[in-house]
matplotlib code that plots the C-alpha trace (Angstrom):
import matplotlib.pyplot as plt

x = [-179.1, -182.1, -185.5, -188.1, -190.9, -194.5, -193.9, -190.9, -188.5, -185.3, -185.6, -182.6, -179.4, -178.0, -174.6, -172.9, -169.5, -168.5, -165.2, -164.1, -161.2, -159.8, -157.0, -157.2, -160.3, -160.9, -162.7, -163.5, -166.3, -167.2, -170.2, -170.7, -174.0, -174.6, -178.2, -178.1, -181.1, -181.8, -185.2, -185.7, -188.3, -190.7, -190.0, -191.9, -192.6, -192.4, -195.2, -193.7, -193.7, -190.0, -189.2, -187.2, -184.6, -185.0, -182.4, -181.7, -181.6, -178.4, -177.6, -174.2, -174.5, -171.5, -170.5, -167.7, -167.9, -165.0, -166.1, -164.4, -165.2, -164.9, -165.4, -162.1, -161.9, -165.4, -166.3, -169.4, -170.4, -170.3, -169.2, -169.3, -168.8, -168.1, -169.6, -169.4, -171.9, -173.0, -176.1, -175.1, -177.9, -176.8, -180.5, -181.6, -185.4, -187.8, -191.7, -191.6, -193.3, -195.2, -197.7, -196.2, -195.4, -191.8, -188.9, -185.6, -182.8, -178.9, -176.3, -176.7, -173.9, -174.0, -172.1, -172.9, -171.5, -173.0, -172.9, -174.1, -174.7, -175.2, -178.0, -177.8, -177.8, -181.1, -181.3, -179.4, -179.8, -178.3, -177.7, -176.8, -176.3, -176.7, -175.6, -176.6, -173.2, -175.4, -176.8, -180.5, -183.1, -186.7, -187.8, -189.5]
y = [113.5, 113.4, 111.9, 113.5, 111.7, 112.9, 115.4, 116.8, 114.8, 114.0, 110.3, 108.9, 110.6, 109.0, 109.4, 108.0, 108.1, 106.6, 106.2, 105.0, 104.7, 103.3, 102.3, 100.7, 98.7, 98.3, 100.4, 99.9, 101.3, 101.4, 102.7, 102.8, 104.2, 104.5, 105.1, 106.3, 106.2, 109.1, 107.5, 104.6, 101.7, 100.6, 97.6, 94.8, 91.6, 87.9, 85.0, 84.0, 87.3, 87.9, 91.8, 92.4, 95.2, 97.1, 99.9, 101.8, 100.0, 101.8, 100.4, 100.1, 98.4, 98.8, 97.4, 97.1, 96.5, 95.9, 96.6, 95.1, 97.2, 94.8, 96.5, 96.3, 92.8, 91.6, 94.9, 95.2, 97.6, 94.9, 95.2, 92.5, 93.2, 91.3, 93.0, 92.0, 93.6, 93.5, 94.8, 94.7, 95.9, 96.5, 95.6, 91.7, 92.8, 94.8, 94.8, 93.8, 96.4, 93.7, 92.1, 93.8, 90.7, 91.0, 89.2, 88.3, 89.7, 88.9, 90.6, 90.0, 89.5, 89.5, 88.4, 89.0, 88.5, 90.1, 91.5, 94.6, 95.2, 98.7, 99.1, 102.7, 106.0, 105.2, 101.0, 98.9, 95.3, 93.7, 89.8, 89.2, 86.1, 87.3, 84.5, 85.7, 83.3, 81.4, 84.7, 85.2, 87.0, 86.6, 90.2, 89.9]
z = [-30.6, -27.4, -27.2, -24.6, -23.0, -23.0, -20.1, -22.1, -19.5, -21.1, -22.0, -24.0, -25.8, -28.7, -29.5, -32.6, -34.5, -38.3, -40.0, -43.0, -45.0, -48.3, -50.2, -54.1, -54.7, -50.3, -48.2, -44.1, -42.7, -38.7, -37.0, -33.2, -31.6, -27.8, -26.5, -22.8, -20.8, -18.4, -16.9, -14.8, -16.0, -12.7, -11.8, -13.1, -11.7, -13.6, -12.9, -9.7, -8.0, -8.6, -8.9, -12.7, -12.3, -16.0, -14.5, -17.2, -20.6, -22.1, -25.5, -27.5, -30.9, -33.4, -37.1, -39.0, -43.2, -45.5, -48.8, -52.1, -55.5, -57.8, -60.7, -62.5, -62.1, -63.6, -65.8, -64.0, -61.1, -58.4, -54.8, -52.5, -48.6, -45.2, -42.0, -38.5, -36.1, -32.4, -30.1, -26.7, -24.1, -20.8, -19.5, -19.6, -19.3, -21.5, -22.2, -25.7, -28.1, -30.1, -27.7, -24.2, -22.9, -20.5, -22.1, -21.9, -23.9, -24.6, -26.8, -30.4, -32.8, -36.8, -39.6, -43.5, -46.2, -49.8, -53.1, -54.8, -58.1, -59.5, -62.5, -62.5, -60.1, -58.7, -58.8, -56.9, -56.2, -53.2, -52.4, -48.6, -46.2, -42.7, -39.7, -35.6, -34.3, -32.3, -30.6, -30.0, -28.2, -27.1, -28.4, -31.6]

ax = plt.figure().add_subplot(projection="3d")
ax.plot(x, y, z, "-o")
ax.set_aspect("equal")
plt.show()
């Protein structure tokens, strides 16, 4: 997939792949997404006048999820899951879309544990705990 800017120039290209497989009550789902930027952002300056080189803001994100279908064990439509994901930007600074400030960004990791309960084909409730594994970014 591609994204164009206001003058119809190629801005970003998105490439992704997903893979899943299952055996018995277990299933593994994986997904990778790569965003490649084709336009350089203009250089900006911090409060001290130093140049912040944004470069091309390529980004890589991926996650792997292990799902256990527990319905045969508990006789209820319940699934448990564990997920690890990571977002890896190539640039260290960005303009925050929330307030326009310049913020530093870092890779972020997430680990999640959860349960899904399926009431019917149209309603499913999910309880999830997520931990950022001591990673953080200044972006909102």
